[in-house]
mmCIF file of the N, C-alpha and C atoms, coordinates in Angstrom:
data_MODEL
# 
_entry.id   MODEL 
# 
loop_
_atom_site.group_PDB 
_atom_site.id 
_atom_site.type_symbol 
_atom_site.label_atom_id 
_atom_site.label_alt_id 
_atom_site.label_comp_id 
_atom_site.label_asym_id 
_atom_site.label_entity_id 
_atom_site.label_seq_id 
_atom_site.pdbx_PDB_ins_code 
_atom_site.Cartn_x 
_atom_site.Cartn_y 
_atom_site.Cartn_z 
_atom_site.occupancy 
_atom_site.B_iso_or_equiv 
_atom_site.pdbx_formal_charge 
_atom_site.auth_seq_id 
_atom_site.auth_comp_id 
_atom_site.auth_asym_id 
_atom_site.auth_atom_id 
_atom_site.pdbx_PDB_model_num 
ATOM 1   N N  . TYR A 1 1  ? 211.009 160.944 228.724 1.00 0.00 ? 1  TYR A N  1 
ATOM 2   C CA . TYR A 1 1  ? 209.788 161.098 228.884 1.00 0.00 ? 1  TYR A CA 1 
ATOM 3   C C  . TYR A 1 1  ? 209.326 159.399 228.558 1.00 0.00 ? 1  TYR A C  1 
ATOM 4   N N  . MET A 1 2  ? 210.423 158.364 228.809 1.00 0.00 ? 2  MET A N  1 
ATOM 5   C CA . MET A 1 2  ? 209.903 156.866 229.164 1.00 0.00 ? 2  MET A CA 1 
ATOM 6   C C  . MET A 1 2  ? 209.749 156.405 230.316 1.00 0.00 ? 2  MET A C  1 
ATOM 7   N N  . MET A 1 3  ? 210.421 157.023 231.141 1.00 0.00 ? 3  MET A N  1 
ATOM 8   C CA . MET A 1 3  ? 211.086 157.093 232.345 1.00 0.00 ? 3  MET A CA 1 
ATOM 9   C C  . MET A 1 3  ? 209.903 156.463 233.439 1.00 0.00 ? 3  MET A C  1 
ATOM 10  N N  . PRO A 1 4  ? 208.805 156.675 233.265 1.00 0.00 ? 4  PRO A N  1 
ATOM 11  C CA . PRO A 1 4  ? 207.409 156.420 233.956 1.00 0.00 ? 4  PRO A CA 1 
ATOM 12  C C  . PRO A 1 4  ? 207.198 155.171 233.583 1.00 0.00 ? 4  PRO A C  1 
ATOM 13  N N  . TYR A 1 5  ? 207.348 154.543 232.482 1.00 0.00 ? 5  TYR A N  1 
ATOM 14  C CA . TYR A 1 5  ? 207.428 153.428 232.438 1.00 0.00 ? 5  TYR A CA 1 
ATOM 15  C C  . TYR A 1 5  ? 208.779 152.350 232.440 1.00 0.00 ? 5  TYR A C  1 
ATOM 16  N N  . MET A 1 6  ? 209.513 152.757 232.974 1.00 0.00 ? 6  MET A N  1 
ATOM 17  C CA . MET A 1 6  ? 210.791 151.754 233.200 1.00 0.00 ? 6  MET A CA 1 
ATOM 18  C C  . MET A 1 6  ? 210.702 150.645 234.159 1.00 0.00 ? 6  MET A C  1 
ATOM 19  N N  . SER A 1 7  ? 209.441 151.144 235.148 1.00 0.00 ? 7  SER A N  1 
ATOM 20  C CA . SER A 1 7  ? 209.211 149.995 235.980 1.00 0.00 ? 7  SER A CA 1 
ATOM 21  C C  . SER A 1 7  ? 208.710 148.981 235.817 1.00 0.00 ? 7  SER A C  1 
ATOM 22  N N  . ILE A 1 8  ? 207.947 148.903 234.386 1.00 0.00 ? 8  ILE A N  1 
ATOM 23  C CA . ILE A 1 8  ? 207.304 147.660 233.733 1.00 0.00 ? 8  ILE A CA 1 
ATOM 24  C C  . ILE A 1 8  ? 208.479 146.820 233.201 1.00 0.00 ? 8  ILE A C  1 
ATOM 25  N N  . MET A 1 9  ? 209.750 147.486 232.939 1.00 0.00 ? 9  MET A N  1 
ATOM 26  C CA . MET A 1 9  ? 210.383 146.752 232.281 1.00 0.00 ? 9  MET A CA 1 
ATOM 27  C C  . MET A 1 9  ? 211.921 146.275 233.142 1.00 0.00 ? 9  MET A C  1 
ATOM 28  N N  . SER A 1 10 ? 211.862 146.526 234.153 1.00 0.00 ? 10 SER A N  1 
ATOM 29  C CA . SER A 1 10 ? 212.922 146.130 235.366 1.00 0.00 ? 10 SER A CA 1 
ATOM 30  C C  . SER A 1 10 ? 212.830 144.877 235.338 1.00 0.00 ? 10 SER A C  1 
ATOM 31  N N  . PRO A 1 11 ? 211.893 144.078 235.344 1.00 0.00 ? 11 PRO A N  1 
ATOM 32  C CA . PRO A 1 11 ? 212.430 142.415 235.322 1.00 0.00 ? 11 PRO A CA 1 
ATOM 33  C C  . PRO A 1 11 ? 213.045 142.164 234.175 1.00 0.00 ? 11 PRO A C  1 
ATOM 34  N N  . THR A 1 12 ? 213.062 142.382 233.338 1.00 0.00 ? 12 THR A N  1 
ATOM 35  C CA . THR A 1 12 ? 213.175 142.284 231.876 1.00 0.00 ? 12 THR A CA 1 
ATOM 36  C C  . THR A 1 12 ? 214.824 142.032 231.916 1.00 0.00 ? 12 THR A C  1 
ATOM 37  N N  . PRO A 1 13 ? 215.789 142.484 232.211 1.00 0.00 ? 13 PRO A N  1 
ATOM 38  C CA . PRO A 1 13 ? 217.152 142.075 231.992 1.00 0.00 ? 13 PRO A CA 1 
ATOM 39  C C  . PRO A 1 13 ? 217.315 140.709 232.525 1.00 0.00 ? 13 PRO A C  1 
ATOM 40  N N  . GLN A 1 14 ? 216.659 141.071 233.979 1.00 0.00 ? 14 GLN A N  1 
ATOM 41  C CA . GLN A 1 14 ? 217.048 139.473 234.956 1.00 0.00 ? 14 GLN A CA 1 
ATOM 42  C C  . GLN A 1 14 ? 216.623 138.327 234.253 1.00 0.00 ? 14 GLN A C  1 
ATOM 43  N N  . ALA A 1 15 ? 215.468 138.621 233.681 1.00 0.00 ? 15 ALA A N  1 
ATOM 44  C CA . ALA A 1 15 ? 214.747 136.795 232.874 1.00 0.00 ? 15 ALA A CA 1 
ATOM 45  C C  . ALA A 1 15 ? 215.273 136.872 231.903 1.00 0.00 ? 15 ALA A C  1 
ATOM 46  N N  . ALA A 1 16 ? 216.081 137.750 230.994 1.00 0.00 ? 16 ALA A N  1 
ATOM 47  C CA . ALA A 1 16 ? 216.712 137.525 229.973 1.00 0.00 ? 16 ALA A CA 1 
ATOM 48  C C  . ALA A 1 16 ? 218.130 136.722 230.729 1.00 0.00 ? 16 ALA A C  1 
ATOM 49  N N  . LEU A 1 17 ? 218.744 137.304 231.576 1.00 0.00 ? 17 LEU A N  1 
ATOM 50  C CA . LEU A 1 17 ? 220.125 136.733 231.635 1.00 0.00 ? 17 LEU A CA 1 
ATOM 51  C C  . LEU A 1 17 ? 219.801 134.967 232.511 1.00 0.00 ? 17 LEU A C  1 
ATOM 52  N N  . SER A 1 18 ? 218.485 135.070 233.060 1.00 0.00 ? 18 SER A N  1 
ATOM 53  C CA . SER A 1 18 ? 218.248 134.027 233.799 1.00 0.00 ? 18 SER A CA 1 
ATOM 54  C C  . SER A 1 18 ? 217.742 132.687 232.512 1.00 0.00 ? 18 SER A C  1 
ATOM 55  N N  . ALA A 1 19 ? 217.398 133.306 231.208 1.00 0.00 ? 19 ALA A N  1 
ATOM 56  C CA . ALA A 1 19 ? 217.082 132.389 230.210 1.00 0.00 ? 19 ALA A CA 1 
ATOM 57  C C  . ALA A 1 19 ? 218.474 131.952 229.857 1.00 0.00 ? 19 ALA A C  1 
ATOM 58  N N  . VAL A 1 20 ? 219.432 132.764 229.494 1.00 0.00 ? 20 VAL A N  1 
ATOM 59  C CA . VAL A 1 20 ? 220.749 132.409 229.041 1.00 0.00 ? 20 VAL A CA 1 
ATOM 60  C C  . VAL A 1 20 ? 221.332 131.668 229.814 1.00 0.00 ? 20 VAL A C  1 
ATOM 61  N N  . ILE A 1 21 ? 221.570 131.688 231.227 1.00 0.00 ? 21 ILE A N  1 
ATOM 62  C CA . ILE A 1 21 ? 222.154 130.684 232.193 1.00 0.00 ? 21 ILE A CA 1 
ATOM 63  C C  . ILE A 1 21 ? 221.483 129.478 231.854 1.00 0.00 ? 21 ILE A C  1 
ATOM 64  N N  . MET A 1 22 ? 220.262 129.489 231.743 1.00 0.00 ? 22 MET A N  1 
ATOM 65  C CA . MET A 1 22 ? 219.339 128.246 232.177 1.00 0.00 ? 22 MET A CA 1 
ATOM 66  C C  . MET A 1 22 ? 219.804 127.320 230.779 1.00 0.00 ? 22 MET A C  1 
ATOM 67  N N  . SER A 1 23 ? 219.516 127.991 229.590 1.00 0.00 ? 23 SER A N  1 
ATOM 68  C CA . SER A 1 23 ? 219.968 126.911 228.421 1.00 0.00 ? 23 SER A CA 1 
ATOM 69  C C  . SER A 1 23 ? 221.682 126.900 228.135 1.00 0.00 ? 23 SER A C  1 
ATOM 70  N N  . ALA A 1 24 ? 222.426 127.141 229.132 1.00 0.00 ? 24 ALA A N  1 
ATOM 71  C CA . ALA A 1 24 ? 223.774 126.749 228.950 1.00 0.00 ? 24 ALA A CA 1 
ATOM 72  C C  . ALA A 1 24 ? 223.835 126.030 229.925 1.00 0.00 ? 24 ALA A C  1 
ATOM 73  N N  . VAL A 1 25 ? 222.976 125.740 231.057 1.00 0.00 ? 25 VAL A N  1 
ATOM 74  C CA . VAL A 1 25 ? 223.591 124.967 232.141 1.00 0.00 ? 25 VAL A CA 1 
ATOM 75  C C  . VAL A 1 25 ? 222.397 123.632 231.976 1.00 0.00 ? 25 VAL A C  1 
ATOM 76  N N  . VAL A 1 26 ? 221.247 123.832 231.509 1.00 0.00 ? 26 VAL A N  1 
ATOM 77  C CA . VAL A 1 26 ? 220.303 122.481 231.656 1.00 0.00 ? 26 VAL A CA 1 
ATOM 78  C C  . VAL A 1 26 ? 220.714 121.372 230.977 1.00 0.00 ? 26 VAL A C  1 
ATOM 79  N N  . LYS A 1 27 ? 221.404 121.519 229.932 1.00 0.00 ? 27 LYS A N  1 
ATOM 80  C CA . LYS A 1 27 ? 221.914 119.726 229.440 1.00 0.00 ? 27 LYS A CA 1 
ATOM 81  C C  . LYS A 1 27 ? 222.906 119.159 230.252 1.00 0.00 ? 27 LYS A C  1 
ATOM 82  N N  . SER A 1 28 ? 223.660 120.150 231.022 1.00 0.00 ? 28 SER A N  1 
ATOM 83  C CA . SER A 1 28 ? 224.847 119.106 231.652 1.00 0.00 ? 28 SER A CA 1 
ATOM 84  C C  . SER A 1 28 ? 223.836 119.006 232.890 1.00 0.00 ? 28 SER A C  1 
ATOM 85  N N  . VAL A 1 29 ? 222.779 119.535 233.355 1.00 0.00 ? 29 VAL A N  1 
ATOM 86  C CA . VAL A 1 29 ? 222.354 119.063 234.897 1.00 0.00 ? 29 VAL A CA 1 
ATOM 87  C C  . VAL A 1 29 ? 221.361 117.431 234.638 1.00 0.00 ? 29 VAL A C  1 
ATOM 88  N N  . ILE A 1 30 ? 221.160 117.710 233.360 1.00 0.00 ? 30 ILE A N  1 
ATOM 89  C CA . ILE A 1 30 ? 220.214 116.565 233.321 1.00 0.00 ? 30 ILE A CA 1 
ATOM 90  C C  . ILE A 1 30 ? 220.990 115.596 232.815 1.00 0.00 ? 30 ILE A C  1 
ATOM 91  N N  . PHE A 1 31 ? 222.158 115.578 231.762 1.00 0.00 ? 31 PHE A N  1 
ATOM 92  C CA . PHE A 1 31 ? 222.937 114.546 231.660 1.00 0.00 ? 31 PHE A CA 1 
ATOM 93  C C  . PHE A 1 31 ? 224.419 115.195 232.372 1.00 0.00 ? 31 PHE A C  1 
ATOM 94  N N  . PRO A 1 32 ? 224.560 114.575 233.025 1.00 0.00 ? 32 PRO A N  1 
ATOM 95  C CA . PRO A 1 32 ? 225.703 114.998 234.037 1.00 0.00 ? 32 PRO A CA 1 
ATOM 96  C C  . PRO A 1 32 ? 226.514 114.384 233.624 1.00 0.00 ? 32 PRO A C  1 
ATOM 97  N N  . LYS A 1 33 ? 227.717 113.954 232.337 1.00 0.00 ? 33 LYS A N  1 
ATOM 98  C CA . LYS A 1 33 ? 228.344 112.752 232.155 1.00 0.00 ? 33 LYS A CA 1 
ATOM 99  C C  . LYS A 1 33 ? 229.566 113.038 232.773 1.00 0.00 ? 33 LYS A C  1 
ATOM 100 N N  . ASP A 1 34 ? 230.183 114.309 232.874 1.00 0.00 ? 34 ASP A N  1 
ATOM 101 C CA . ASP A 1 34 ? 231.323 114.480 233.553 1.00 0.00 ? 34 ASP A CA 1 
ATOM 102 C C  . ASP A 1 34 ? 231.105 113.958 235.251 1.00 0.00 ? 34 ASP A C  1 
ATOM 103 N N  . LEU A 1 35 ? 230.293 114.165 235.678 1.00 0.00 ? 35 LEU A N  1 
ATOM 104 C CA . LEU A 1 35 ? 230.231 113.692 236.906 1.00 0.00 ? 35 LEU A CA 1 
ATOM 105 C C  . LEU A 1 35 ? 229.862 112.047 237.291 1.00 0.00 ? 35 LEU A C  1 
ATOM 106 N N  . MET A 1 36 ? 229.306 111.627 235.896 1.00 0.00 ? 36 MET A N  1 
ATOM 107 C CA . MET A 1 36 ? 229.316 110.040 236.188 1.00 0.00 ? 36 MET A CA 1 
ATOM 108 C C  . MET A 1 36 ? 230.258 109.344 235.813 1.00 0.00 ? 36 MET A C  1 
ATOM 109 N N  . ALA A 1 37 ? 231.386 109.985 234.973 1.00 0.00 ? 37 ALA A N  1 
ATOM 110 C CA . ALA A 1 37 ? 232.351 109.580 235.023 1.00 0.00 ? 37 ALA A CA 1 
ATOM 111 C C  . ALA A 1 37 ? 233.602 109.601 235.993 1.00 0.00 ? 37 ALA A C  1 
ATOM 112 N N  . MET A 1 38 ? 233.410 110.426 237.241 1.00 0.00 ? 38 MET A N  1 
ATOM 113 C CA . MET A 1 38 ? 234.477 110.439 238.517 1.00 0.00 ? 38 MET A CA 1 
ATOM 114 C C  . MET A 1 38 ? 233.947 109.261 239.239 1.00 0.00 ? 38 MET A C  1 
ATOM 115 N N  . LYS A 1 39 ? 235.171 108.704 239.881 1.00 0.00 ? 39 LYS A N  1 
ATOM 116 C CA . LYS A 1 39 ? 235.595 107.373 240.528 1.00 0.00 ? 39 LYS A CA 1 
ATOM 117 C C  . LYS A 1 39 ? 235.807 107.817 241.920 1.00 0.00 ? 39 LYS A C  1 
ATOM 118 N N  . GLY A 1 40 ? 235.697 106.933 242.640 1.00 0.00 ? 40 GLY A N  1 
ATOM 119 C CA . GLY A 1 40 ? 236.199 107.085 244.378 1.00 0.00 ? 40 GLY A CA 1 
ATOM 120 C C  . GLY A 1 40 ? 236.304 108.006 245.097 1.00 0.00 ? 40 GLY A C  1 
ATOM 121 N N  . THR A 1 41 ? 237.071 108.684 245.674 1.00 0.00 ? 41 THR A N  1 
ATOM 122 C CA . THR A 1 41 ? 236.701 110.291 246.383 1.00 0.00 ? 41 THR A CA 1 
ATOM 123 C C  . THR A 1 41 ? 236.168 110.986 245.529 1.00 0.00 ? 41 THR A C  1 
ATOM 124 N N  . ASP A 1 42 ? 236.328 111.518 244.417 1.00 0.00 ? 42 ASP A N  1 
ATOM 125 C CA . ASP A 1 42 ? 236.390 112.395 243.383 1.00 0.00 ? 42 ASP A CA 1 
ATOM 126 C C  . ASP A 1 42 ? 234.592 112.579 243.148 1.00 0.00 ? 42 ASP A C  1 
ATOM 127 N N  . ALA A 1 43 ? 234.605 111.176 243.289 1.00 0.00 ? 43 ALA A N  1 
ATOM 128 C CA . ALA A 1 43 ? 232.766 111.207 242.915 1.00 0.00 ? 43 ALA A CA 1 
ATOM 129 C C  . ALA A 1 43 ? 231.706 111.082 243.915 1.00 0.00 ? 43 ALA A C  1 
ATOM 130 N N  . ILE A 1 44 ? 232.619 111.128 245.225 1.00 0.00 ? 44 ILE A N  1 
ATOM 131 C CA . ILE A 1 44 ? 231.737 111.417 246.510 1.00 0.00 ? 44 ILE A CA 1 
ATOM 132 C C  . ILE A 1 44 ? 231.608 113.076 246.640 1.00 0.00 ? 44 ILE A C  1 
ATOM 133 N N  . ILE A 1 45 ? 232.956 113.247 246.420 1.00 0.00 ? 45 ILE A N  1 
ATOM 134 C CA . ILE A 1 45 ? 232.907 114.898 246.591 1.00 0.00 ? 45 ILE A CA 1 
ATOM 135 C C  . ILE A 1 45 ? 231.767 115.343 245.401 1.00 0.00 ? 45 ILE A C  1 
ATOM 136 N N  . GLY A 1 46 ? 232.126 114.928 244.286 1.00 0.00 ? 46 GLY A N  1 
ATOM 137 C CA . GLY A 1 46 ? 231.289 115.786 243.047 1.00 0.00 ? 46 GLY A CA 1 
ATOM 138 C C  . GLY A 1 46 ? 229.642 115.614 243.242 1.00 0.00 ? 46 GLY A C  1 
ATOM 139 N N  . TRP A 1 47 ? 229.433 114.202 243.677 1.00 0.00 ? 47 TRP A N  1 
ATOM 140 C CA . TRP A 1 47 ? 228.052 114.463 243.806 1.00 0.00 ? 47 TRP A CA 1 
ATOM 141 C C  . TRP A 1 47 ? 227.501 114.752 244.942 1.00 0.00 ? 47 TRP A C  1 
ATOM 142 N N  . GLY A 1 48 ? 228.565 114.902 245.881 1.00 0.00 ? 48 GLY A N  1 
ATOM 143 C CA . GLY A 1 48 ? 227.907 115.564 247.464 1.00 0.00 ? 48 GLY A CA 1 
ATOM 144 C C  . GLY A 1 48 ? 228.011 116.810 247.172 1.00 0.00 ? 48 GLY A C  1 
ATOM 145 N N  . THR A 1 49 ? 228.775 117.697 246.697 1.00 0.00 ? 49 THR A N  1 
ATOM 146 C CA . THR A 1 49 ? 228.978 118.833 246.255 1.00 0.00 ? 49 THR A CA 1 
ATOM 147 C C  . THR A 1 49 ? 227.216 119.112 245.350 1.00 0.00 ? 49 THR A C  1 
ATOM 148 N N  . GLY A 1 50 ? 227.569 118.731 244.370 1.00 0.00 ? 50 GLY A N  1 
ATOM 149 C CA . GLY A 1 50 ? 226.239 118.578 243.385 1.00 0.00 ? 50 GLY A CA 1 
ATOM 150 C C  . GLY A 1 50 ? 224.871 118.607 243.960 1.00 0.00 ? 50 GLY A C  1 
ATOM 151 N N  . VAL A 1 51 ? 224.407 117.678 244.847 1.00 0.00 ? 51 VAL A N  1 
ATOM 152 C CA . VAL A 1 51 ? 223.171 117.460 245.618 1.00 0.00 ? 51 VAL A CA 1 
ATOM 153 C C  . VAL A 1 51 ? 222.822 118.526 246.795 1.00 0.00 ? 51 VAL A C  1 
ATOM 154 N N  . GLY A 1 52 ? 224.543 118.828 247.482 1.00 0.00 ? 52 GLY A N  1 
ATOM 155 C CA . GLY A 1 52 ? 224.517 119.888 248.600 1.00 0.00 ? 52 GLY A CA 1 
ATOM 156 C C  . GLY A 1 52 ? 223.913 121.456 247.757 1.00 0.00 ? 52 GLY A C  1 
ATOM 157 N N  . THR A 1 53 ? 224.246 121.588 246.801 1.00 0.00 ? 53 THR A N  1 
ATOM 158 C CA . THR A 1 53 ? 224.097 122.818 246.088 1.00 0.00 ? 53 THR A CA 1 
ATOM 159 C C  . THR A 1 53 ? 222.404 122.939 245.158 1.00 0.00 ? 53 THR A C  1 
ATOM 160 N N  . ALA A 1 54 ? 221.881 121.755 244.986 1.00 0.00 ? 54 ALA A N  1 
ATOM 161 C CA . ALA A 1 54 ? 220.720 121.283 244.482 1.00 0.00 ? 54 ALA A CA 1 
ATOM 162 C C  . ALA A 1 54 ? 220.057 121.737 245.273 1.00 0.00 ? 54 ALA A C  1 
ATOM 163 N N  . VAL A 1 55 ? 219.894 121.546 246.883 1.00 0.00 ? 55 VAL A N  1 
ATOM 164 C CA . VAL A 1 55 ? 219.676 121.567 247.896 1.00 0.00 ? 55 VAL A CA 1 
ATOM 165 C C  . VAL A 1 55 ? 219.049 122.118 248.259 1.00 0.00 ? 55 VAL A C  1 
ATOM 166 N N  . THR A 1 56 ? 220.261 122.991 248.747 1.00 0.00 ? 56 THR A N  1 
ATOM 167 C CA . THR A 1 56 ? 220.719 124.259 249.431 1.00 0.00 ? 56 THR A CA 1 
ATOM 168 C C  . THR A 1 56 ? 220.980 125.843 248.721 1.00 0.00 ? 56 THR A C  1 
ATOM 169 N N  . SER A 1 57 ? 222.094 125.918 248.397 1.00 0.00 ? 57 SER A N  1 
ATOM 170 C CA . SER A 1 57 ? 222.359 127.438 247.947 1.00 0.00 ? 57 SER A CA 1 
ATOM 171 C C  . SER A 1 57 ? 223.461 127.250 247.304 1.00 0.00 ? 57 SER A C  1 
ATOM 172 N N  . PRO A 1 58 ? 223.788 127.730 245.827 1.00 0.00 ? 58 PRO A N  1 
ATOM 173 C CA . PRO A 1 58 ? 225.254 127.847 245.843 1.00 0.00 ? 58 PRO A CA 1 
ATOM 174 C C  . PRO A 1 58 ? 226.478 127.922 246.981 1.00 0.00 ? 58 PRO A C  1 
ATOM 175 N N  . THR A 1 59 ? 226.220 129.093 247.114 1.00 0.00 ? 59 THR A N  1 
ATOM 176 C CA . THR A 1 59 ? 227.392 129.292 248.354 1.00 0.00 ? 59 THR A CA 1 
ATOM 177 C C  . THR A 1 59 ? 227.566 128.257 249.393 1.00 0.00 ? 59 THR A C  1 
ATOM 178 N N  . LEU A 1 60 ? 226.075 127.426 250.018 1.00 0.00 ? 60 LEU A N  1 
ATOM 179 C CA . LEU A 1 60 ? 225.991 126.500 250.533 1.00 0.00 ? 60 LEU A CA 1 
ATOM 180 C C  . LEU A 1 60 ? 226.543 125.162 250.389 1.00 0.00 ? 60 LEU A C  1 
ATOM 181 N N  . GLY A 1 61 ? 226.302 125.312 249.031 1.00 0.00 ? 61 GLY A N  1 
ATOM 182 C CA . GLY A 1 61 ? 226.741 123.471 248.133 1.00 0.00 ? 61 GLY A CA 1 
ATOM 183 C C  . GLY A 1 61 ? 228.279 123.971 248.200 1.00 0.00 ? 61 GLY A C  1 
ATOM 184 N N  . PHE A 1 62 ? 229.091 124.962 247.866 1.00 0.00 ? 62 PHE A N  1 
ATOM 185 C CA . PHE A 1 62 ? 230.339 125.354 247.770 1.00 0.00 ? 62 PHE A CA 1 
ATOM 186 C C  . PHE A 1 62 ? 230.771 124.898 248.955 1.00 0.00 ? 62 PHE A C  1 
ATOM 187 N N  . ALA A 1 63 ? 230.341 125.083 249.909 1.00 0.00 ? 63 ALA A N  1 
ATOM 188 C CA . ALA A 1 63 ? 230.949 125.330 251.456 1.00 0.00 ? 63 ALA A CA 1 
ATOM 189 C C  . ALA A 1 63 ? 230.907 123.710 251.838 1.00 0.00 ? 63 ALA A C  1 
ATOM 190 N N  . ILE A 1 64 ? 230.036 122.986 251.557 1.00 0.00 ? 64 ILE A N  1 
ATOM 191 C CA . ILE A 1 64 ? 229.739 121.443 251.805 1.00 0.00 ? 64 ILE A CA 1 
ATOM 192 C C  . ILE A 1 64 ? 230.882 120.647 250.980 1.00 0.00 ? 64 ILE A C  1 
ATOM 193 N N  . GLY A 1 65 ? 230.948 121.244 249.254 1.00 0.00 ? 65 GLY A N  1 
ATOM 194 C CA . GLY A 1 65 ? 232.375 120.664 248.928 1.00 0.00 ? 65 GLY A CA 1 
ATOM 195 C C  . GLY A 1 65 ? 233.812 120.741 249.345 1.00 0.00 ? 65 GLY A C  1 
ATOM 196 N N  . LEU A 1 66 ? 233.501 122.118 249.965 1.00 0.00 ? 66 LEU A N  1 
ATOM 197 C CA . LEU A 1 66 ? 234.672 122.274 250.495 1.00 0.00 ? 66 LEU A CA 1 
ATOM 198 C C  . LEU A 1 66 ? 235.088 121.163 252.341 1.00 0.00 ? 66 LEU A C  1 
ATOM 199 N N  . ILE A 1 67 ? 233.878 121.296 252.660 1.00 0.00 ? 67 ILE A N  1 
ATOM 200 C CA . ILE A 1 67 ? 234.383 120.185 253.519 1.00 0.00 ? 67 ILE A CA 1 
ATOM 201 C C  . ILE A 1 67 ? 234.435 118.934 253.383 1.00 0.00 ? 67 ILE A C  1 
ATOM 202 N N  . LEU A 1 68 ? 233.610 118.614 252.344 1.00 0.00 ? 68 LEU A N  1 
ATOM 203 C CA . LEU A 1 68 ? 234.174 116.977 251.790 1.00 0.00 ? 68 LEU A CA 1 
ATOM 204 C C  . LEU A 1 68 ? 235.437 116.676 251.192 1.00 0.00 ? 68 LEU A C  1 
ATOM 205 N N  . VAL A 1 69 ? 236.033 117.584 250.579 1.00 0.00 ? 69 VAL A N  1 
ATOM 206 C CA . VAL A 1 69 ? 237.250 117.426 250.333 1.00 0.00 ? 69 VAL A CA 1 
ATOM 207 C C  . VAL A 1 69 ? 238.160 117.877 251.658 1.00 0.00 ? 69 VAL A C  1 
ATOM 208 N N  . ALA A 1 70 ? 238.086 118.626 252.731 1.00 0.00 ? 70 ALA A N  1 
ATOM 209 C CA . ALA A 1 70 ? 238.930 118.740 253.838 1.00 0.00 ? 70 ALA A CA 1 
ATOM 210 C C  . ALA A 1 70 ? 238.497 117.357 254.317 1.00 0.00 ? 70 ALA A C  1 
ATOM 211 N N  . ALA A 1 71 ? 237.453 116.664 254.699 1.00 0.00 ? 71 ALA A N  1 
ATOM 212 C CA . ALA A 1 71 ? 237.109 115.196 255.496 1.00 0.00 ? 71 ALA A CA 1 
ATOM 213 C C  . ALA A 1 71 ? 237.816 114.358 254.885 1.00 0.00 ? 71 ALA A C  1 
ATOM 214 N N  . THR A 1 72 ? 237.668 114.214 253.144 1.00 0.00 ? 72 THR A N  1 
ATOM 215 C CA . THR A 1 72 ? 238.317 112.771 252.850 1.00 0.00 ? 72 THR A CA 1 
ATOM 216 C C  . THR A 1 72 ? 239.498 112.861 252.406 1.00 0.00 ? 72 THR A C  1 
ATOM 217 N N  . SER A 1 73 ? 240.422 114.323 252.430 1.00 0.00 ? 73 SER A N  1 
ATOM 218 C CA . SER A 1 73 ? 242.031 114.030 252.804 1.00 0.00 ? 73 SER A CA 1 
ATOM 219 C C  . SER A 1 73 ? 242.360 114.210 253.910 1.00 0.00 ? 73 SER A C  1 
ATOM 220 N N  . ALA A 1 74 ? 241.521 114.430 254.709 1.00 0.00 ? 74 ALA A N  1 
ATOM 221 C CA . ALA A 1 74 ? 241.856 113.964 256.570 1.00 0.00 ? 74 ALA A CA 1 
ATOM 222 C C  . ALA A 1 74 ? 242.053 112.266 256.555 1.00 0.00 ? 74 ALA A C  1 
ATOM 223 N N  . LEU A 1 75 ? 241.188 111.585 255.798 1.00 0.00 ? 75 LEU A N  1 
ATOM 224 C CA . LEU A 1 75 ? 240.606 110.224 255.937 1.00 0.00 ? 75 LEU A CA 1 
ATOM 225 C C  . LEU A 1 75 ? 241.494 109.618 255.119 1.00 0.00 ? 75 LEU A C  1 
ATOM 226 N N  . LYS A 1 76 ? 242.493 110.231 254.275 1.00 0.00 ? 76 LYS A N  1 
ATOM 227 C CA . LYS A 1 76 ? 242.992 109.237 253.718 1.00 0.00 ? 76 LYS A CA 1 
ATOM 228 C C  . LYS A 1 76 ? 244.583 108.432 254.045 1.00 0.00 ? 76 LYS A C  1 
ATOM 229 N N  . PRO A 1 77 ? 244.781 107.671 253.680 1.00 0.00 ? 77 PRO A N  1 
ATOM 230 C CA . PRO A 1 77 ? 246.133 106.870 254.509 1.00 0.00 ? 77 PRO A CA 1 
ATOM 231 C C  . PRO A 1 77 ? 246.942 107.714 253.641 1.00 0.00 ? 77 PRO A C  1 
ATOM 232 N N  . LYS A 1 78 ? 247.976 108.235 254.844 1.00 0.00 ? 78 LYS A N  1 
ATOM 233 C CA . LYS A 1 78 ? 249.146 108.847 254.486 1.00 0.00 ? 78 LYS A CA 1 
ATOM 234 C C  . LYS A 1 78 ? 250.273 107.765 253.758 1.00 0.00 ? 78 LYS A C  1 
ATOM 235 N N  . SER A 1 79 ? 250.895 107.943 252.641 1.00 0.00 ? 79 SER A N  1 
ATOM 236 C CA . SER A 1 79 ? 251.573 107.159 252.474 1.00 0.00 ? 79 SER A CA 1 
ATOM 237 C C  . SER A 1 79 ? 252.886 107.480 252.807 1.00 0.00 ? 79 SER A C  1 
ATOM 238 N N  . LYS A 1 80 ? 253.753 106.151 253.080 1.00 0.00 ? 80 LYS A N  1 
ATOM 239 C CA . LYS A 1 80 ? 255.286 106.250 253.538 1.00 0.00 ? 80 LYS A CA 1 
ATOM 240 C C  . LYS A 1 80 ? 256.279 106.525 252.899 1.00 0.00 ? 80 LYS A C  1 
ATOM 241 N N  . LYS A 1 81 ? 257.399 107.368 252.702 1.00 0.00 ? 81 LYS A N  1 
ATOM 242 C CA . LYS A 1 81 ? 257.854 107.622 251.659 1.00 0.00 ? 81 LYS A CA 1 
ATOM 243 C C  . LYS A 1 81 ? 259.520 107.294 252.509 1.00 0.00 ? 81 LYS A C  1 
ATOM 244 N N  . ASP A 1 82 ? 259.749 106.164 251.813 1.00 0.00 ? 82 ASP A N  1 
ATOM 245 C CA . ASP A 1 82 ? 261.489 105.900 252.302 1.00 0.00 ? 82 ASP A CA 1 
ATOM 246 C C  . ASP A 1 82 ? 262.698 106.540 252.163 1.00 0.00 ? 82 ASP A C  1 
# 
């Protein structure tokens, strides 16, 4: 008998899930201590992926990170093994 009123309640689960995700992630977004501790090419990849994700979408941000990994590994000097 409550089915006519379910259209009002349909956004509620999505909003609750969003609130849980935001409460879990917001501290790491405001104070990215793990990202701040990175050095060298790891920092370039980490910051590039983070900024790419923030500016675009998570899928494109992940792709940007993969491109940065490929580019930095291709540009690293090869070590000579004797």
